[in-house]
C-alpha positions in Angstrom: 163.0 114.9 148.8 162.5 111.9 146.5 164.1 111.9 143.0 160.7 112.0 141.4 159.6 115.0 143.2 162.9 116.8 142.6 162.5 116.0 138.9 159.0 117.3 138.8 160.0 120.5 140.8 162.7 121.2 138.3 160.4 120.7 135.4 157.7 123.1 136.7 160.3 125.7 137.6 161.6 125.4 134.1 158.2 125.8 132.6 157.3 128.9 134.6 160.7 130.7 134.2 161.9 129.7 130.8 158.4 129.3 129.2 159.8 126.7 127.0 158.1 123.4 128.0 158.1 120.7 125.2 155.4 121.0 122.6 152.1 119.4 122.7 152.7 115.7 121.9 149.3 114.9 120.6 147.9 115.4 117.2 144.4 116.8 117.1 141.6 114.2 116.8 137.9 114.1 117.6 137.1 113.6 121.3 134.7 110.8 120.5 137.2 108.6 118.6 138.4 107.0 121.9 141.9 106.7 120.5 145.1 107.6 122.3 147.1 110.5 121.2 150.1 109.8 119.0 153.4 108.8 120.5 155.6 111.2 122.4 157.6 113.6 120.2 154.8 114.4 117.6 153.6 117.9 117.4 150.3 119.2 116.3 150.1 121.0 112.9 151.2 124.6 113.1 148.6 127.2 113.5 148.5 131.0 113.1 147.4 132.1 116.4 148.2 131.7 120.2 145.7 129.6 122.1 145.4 130.7 125.7 143.8 128.0 127.9 142.5 129.1 131.3 141.8 126.0 133.4 139.5 126.7 136.3 138.8 124.2 139.1 135.2 124.2 140.2 134.0 125.9 143.4 133.7 124.1 146.8 130.7 121.9 146.9 128.6 119.6 149.1 130.7 116.5 149.4 128.2 114.9 151.7 125.5 114.6 149.1 125.1 110.9 148.3 123.5 111.5 144.8 125.3 111.0 141.6 127.8 113.8 140.7 125.8 114.9 137.6 122.7 115.7 139.6 123.9 116.2 143.2 126.9 117.6 145.0 125.9 121.2 144.2 128.0 124.2 144.9 127.9 125.5 148.5 127.1 129.2 149.0 130.9 129.8 149.3 131.4 127.9 146.0 129.0 130.1 144.2 130.8 133.2 145.6 134.1 131.8 144.4 132.7 131.4 141.0 131.2 134.9 141.0 134.6 136.5 141.8 136.3 134.3 139.3 133.8 135.3 136.6 134.6 139.1 137.5 138.3 138.3 137.1 137.9 136.7 133.7 135.5 139.5 132.6 138.5 141.8 133.1 141.0 139.5 131.4 143.2 141.4 128.9 141.8 139.3 126.0 138.1 138.5 125.3 137.1 135.0 126.3 135.9 133.2 123.2 134.3 130.1 124.7 133.7 128.5 128.1 133.9 124.7 128.1 132.6 122.8 131.1 132.5 119.3 132.6 129.0 117.9 132.9 129.3 117.2 136.6 127.1 119.6 138.5 129.7 121.3 140.6 131.6 122.2 137.4 128.5 123.0 135.5 127.2 125.4 138.1 130.6 127.1 138.3 130.7 127.6 134.6 127.2 128.9 134.5 128.1 131.6 137.0 131.4 132.5 135.3 129.7 132.6 131.9 127.1 135.0 133.3 129.8 137.6 133.7 131.0 137.2 130.1 128.5 138.8 127.6 127.2 136.4 125.1 128.8 133.3 126.6 127.2 130.1 127.6 128.9 127.0 128.9 129.6 124.3 126.3 129.6 120.9 127.8 132.5 118.4 127.3 132.1 114.8 128.6 135.9 114.4 128.5 136.3 117.2 131.1 134.6 115.1 133.8 136.5 114.1 136.8 138.4 110.7 136.9 141.5 109.3 138.5 144.4 108.6 136.1 147.5 106.4 136.9 149.7 107.7 139.8 152.7 106.5 141.7 150.5 106.6 144.8 149.8 102.9 145.7 147.1 103.8 148.1 145.2 105.7 145.4 145.6 103.0 142.8 144.3 100.3 145.2 141.0 102.1 145.5 140.3 102.0 141.8 138.4 99.3 139.8 140.0 97.3 137.1 140.9 99.4 134.0 139.6 102.6 135.8 142.9 104.5 135.7 143.7 103.4 132.2 140.3 104.5 131.0 140.7 107.9 132.6 144.2 108.3 130.9 142.5 107.6 127.6 139.9 110.2 128.3 142.5 112.8 129.3 144.7 112.0 126.2 141.6 112.9 124.1 141.2 116.1 126.0 144.8 117.0 125.5 144.7 116.3 121.8 141.6 118.4 121.5 142.7 121.5 123.3 146.4 121.7 123.4 147.0 122.7 119.8 147.5 126.0 118.2 144.6 128.3 117.4 144.0 127.7 113.6 143.4 131.3 112.4 143.8 133.9 115.2 144.7 134.4 118.8 142.0 132.7 121.1 141.2 132.5 124.7 139.2 129.6 126.1 138.1 128.7 129.6 137.9 125.1 130.8 135.9 124.7 133.9 136.7 121.2 135.2 138.3 119.3 138.1 141.5 119.0 140.1 142.6 115.7 138.7 142.0 116.7 135.2 143.9 120.0 135.4 146.9 118.5 137.2 147.2 115.7 134.7 146.9 118.2 131.7 149.5 120.4 133.3 152.1 117.6 133.6 151.5 116.7 129.9 151.9 120.4 128.8 155.3 120.4 130.7 156.5 117.2 129.2 156.7 115.7 132.7 155.7 112.2 133.7 151.8 112.3 134.0 151.9 110.0 137.0 153.3 112.9 138.9 150.0 114.8 138.8 149.3 114.1 142.6 152.4 116.1 143.7 150.3 119.3 143.1 147.2 120.7 144.9 144.8 123.2 143.4 142.4 125.5 145.3 138.8 125.8 144.3 138.2 128.3 141.5 142.0 128.7 141.1 143.3 129.5 137.6 146.0 127.5 135.7 146.9 129.3 132.5 148.7 127.6 129.6 149.5 129.1 126.2 149.8 127.0 123.1 152.0 128.8 120.7 151.6 128.7 116.8 154.5 126.2 116.6 152.7 123.8 119.0 154.9 124.4 122.1 153.4 125.3 125.5 154.2 128.1 127.8 152.7 127.9 131.4 152.0 131.3 132.9 150.1 130.5 136.1 149.5 127.4 138.2 146.7 127.3 140.8 146.4 131.1 140.9 143.9 132.0 143.6 145.0 135.6 144.2 141.6 137.0 143.1 139.9 135.1 146.1 139.8 136.6 149.6 141.6 134.5 152.1 138.3 133.4 153.6 137.3 131.9 150.3 140.5 130.1 149.6 139.4 126.4 150.0 140.7 123.0 148.7 137.7 120.9 149.8 134.5 121.2 151.8 135.2 122.7 155.2 134.9 120.3 158.1 132.3 121.2 160.8 133.7 123.2 163.6 134.8 121.2 166.7 133.6 122.4 170.1 136.3 123.7 172.4 136.6 121.2 175.2 139.7 122.9 176.9 139.2 123.9 180.5 138.6 127.6 181.1 139.8 129.7 184.0 
C-alpha cells in the first residue's frame, strides 16, 4: 500500500472512530464571491447548534445521453427507485430535515425532487456550486484529460461550497440534505477530515448512498457515515450505469 493511501486510511479511521476530525478550515462567505476559503487553521465562528449534513449521491442515470447534463442524462428507472427508497429513509430520519439542496444537473435535480417528495413541505433548493466537476488529484491520467485551469476552477468552487455548509448552525440544531455528485462529496469529505483533498479519488461512492457529517458548535467535524447504502437492496446498489449483458458464447453440452 502506498504511503499516501496508508495516510488517508488512517485519517478516515480516526474520523469514524474518534469523531474528532479537525475543524472546518474555511470561514463562511457568500457562494457567489468566487474567493477561496481562508488558509488552513482558521475555524468558522462558533454557533449554538449542531449542523448535520447528509450528502447524497444522485441515482444511476443514462450515461449514453449525449445532451448537456443540465437537460439530458436523466435518471434510469433504477435510479428513480433508488431515490424513492432514499427519500423513505430520510423521512424516517431521527431529526426533521430542514432543507434539501441540489445540484442543477438533471440527474441530481431529479433525485432531489423524488427525495423531497417524501419530506412534507420540502422542495429542492438549487445550488450551482454543487454541480459536478473534477478537482486536482494525484492521478496523472485524470489530470491529463482536463482542460487548462479546469481542476483549479473546480477546487475554487468546492472551497466555496465547503465554506458555505461546513460551519455550525447559528441558532439551533439543523439537518440539511445535499444531493450532488461523487467527486463533490469525496472532496468535501477529505476537507472535513483535514486530509489532503487530492486523495478524494481513493474512495468510491454508490448511487444514492449517504455520507453524514456533523459540524459541531465549535466548528469541528464528526463523520458518522461514509457511502452508506444499507437502505438499498443489493439489486439496486450501483456505482455507474450497468453495462449491457453479454451473450453467453460458451459451448453447451
